[in-house]
C-alpha positions as a Markdown table, in Angstrom:
| # | Residue | x | y | z |
|---|---|---|---|---|
| 1 | Met | -12.9 | 6.8 | -14.5 |
| 2 | Val | -10.6 | 9.6 | -13.3 |
| 3 | Asp | -8.6 | 7.7 | -10.3 |
| 4 | Met | -10.1 | 4.6 | -10.6 |
| 5 | Ser | -9.0 | 2.1 | -13.5 |
| 6 | Glu | -5.5 | 1.4 | -12.6 |
| 7 | Leu | -3.8 | -1.8 | -13.8 |
| 8 | Ser | -4.7 | -3.6 | -10.9 |
| 9 | Phe | -8.4 | -2.7 | -11.2 |
| 10 | Arg | -8.2 | -3.5 | -15.2 |
| 11 | Met | -6.7 | -6.8 | -14.2 |
| 12 | Leu | -9.5 | -7.7 | -11.9 |
| 13 | Cys | -11.8 | -6.7 | -14.3 |
| 14 | Arg | -10.2 | -9.1 | -16.7 |
| 15 | Ser | -10.3 | -12.0 | -14.2 |
| 16 | Tyr | -14.1 | -11.6 | -14.2 |
| 17 | Gly | -14.0 | -11.7 | -18.3 |
| 18 | Ser | -13.9 | -8.0 | -19.1 |
| 19 | Asp | -12.4 | -8.1 | -22.9 |
| 20 | Leu | -12.0 | -4.2 | -23.0 |
| 21 | Cys | -10.6 | -1.9 | -20.6 |
| 22 | Phe | -10.1 | 1.7 | -20.2 |
| 23 | Thr | -7.1 | 3.6 | -18.5 |
| 24 | Pro | -7.9 | 6.6 | -15.9 |
| 25 | Met | -8.4 | 9.7 | -17.7 |
| 26 | Leu | -4.7 | 11.1 | -18.4 |
| 27 | His | -3.9 | 15.0 | -18.4 |
| 28 | Ser | -2.3 | 15.1 | -21.7 |
| 29 | Gln | -0.1 | 18.2 | -20.9 |
| 30 | Gln | 1.1 | 16.8 | -17.9 |
| 31 | Phe | 1.9 | 13.4 | -19.6 |
| 32 | Val | 3.8 | 15.0 | -22.1 |
| 33 | Gln | 5.8 | 17.3 | -19.9 |
| 34 | Asp | 6.2 | 15.3 | -16.7 |
| 35 | Ser | 8.1 | 11.9 | -16.7 |
| 36 | Leu | 7.0 | 11.3 | -13.1 |
| 37 | Tyr | 3.5 | 12.2 | -13.6 |
| 38 | Arg | 3.6 | 9.1 | -16.5 |
| 39 | Gln | 5.4 | 6.7 | -13.8 |
| 40 | Asp | 2.6 | 7.7 | -11.3 |
| 41 | Thr | -0.3 | 7.6 | -13.6 |
| 42 | Phe | 0.2 | 4.8 | -16.3 |
| 43 | Ser | 1.2 | 1.3 | -16.2 |
| 44 | Thr | 0.4 | -1.6 | -18.1 |
| 45 | Cys | 1.4 | -5.1 | -18.9 |
| 46 | Ala | 1.2 | -7.9 | -21.6 |
| 47 | Glu | -1.9 | -9.3 | -20.3 |
| 48 | Asp | -3.7 | -5.7 | -19.9 |
| 49 | Arg | -5.1 | -5.9 | -23.5 |
| 50 | Pro | -7.0 | -4.9 | -25.4 |
| 51 | Leu | -6.6 | -1.3 | -23.9 |
| 52 | Ile | -8.0 | 1.9 | -24.6 |
| 53 | Ile | -6.0 | 4.9 | -23.4 |
| 54 | Gln | -7.8 | 8.1 | -22.3 |
| 55 | Phe | -6.7 | 11.5 | -22.7 |
| 56 | Cys | -8.3 | 14.9 | -21.8 |
| 57 | Ala | -6.9 | 17.9 | -23.8 |
| 58 | Asn | -7.7 | 21.1 | -25.0 |
| 59 | Asp | -4.4 | 21.3 | -27.5 |
| 60 | Pro | -4.5 | 19.1 | -30.4 |
| 61 | Ile | -0.8 | 19.1 | -31.1 |
| 62 | Thr | -0.5 | 18.2 | -27.2 |
| 63 | Phe | -2.9 | 15.3 | -27.8 |
| 64 | Val | -1.2 | 14.0 | -31.0 |
| 65 | Asn | 2.1 | 14.0 | -28.9 |
| 66 | Ala | 0.6 | 12.3 | -25.4 |
| 67 | Ala | -0.9 | 9.7 | -27.9 |
| 68 | Ser | 2.1 | 9.0 | -29.9 |
| 69 | Met | 4.0 | 8.4 | -26.6 |
| 70 | Val | 1.6 | 5.5 | -25.8 |
| 71 | Ser | 0.2 | 4.3 | -29.1 |
| 72 | Phe | 2.5 | 1.0 | -29.0 |
| 73 | Lys | 1.2 | 0.2 | -25.7 |
| 74 | Cys | -2.7 | 0.2 | -26.5 |
| 75 | Asp | -5.4 | -0.6 | -28.7 |
| 76 | Gly | -6.9 | 2.9 | -28.9 |
| 77 | Ile | -6.8 | 6.3 | -27.6 |
| 78 | Asp | -9.7 | 8.0 | -26.3 |
| 79 | Leu | -10.6 | 11.4 | -26.1 |
| 80 | Asn | -12.3 | 12.9 | -23.2 |
| 81 | Leu | -14.5 | 16.0 | -24.0 |
| 82 | Gly | -16.1 | 16.4 | -20.7 |
């Protein structure tokens, strides 16, 4: 969900038994190019696993670069195609 499933919401869902959570949809180009965007839109913690990070992208190289920046913080990466 865009702008909905931030860390606090995911942790609330986990407290009710959710086994898997997704991040909000992140824009891969902004994520790669803008550290403030990364700081404002993505956070996690050790208890926030398993976690799928969701990106939208229209350039495969940018998508791969964004995914590589977070691959160690998640259990899967989702490409949102629309």
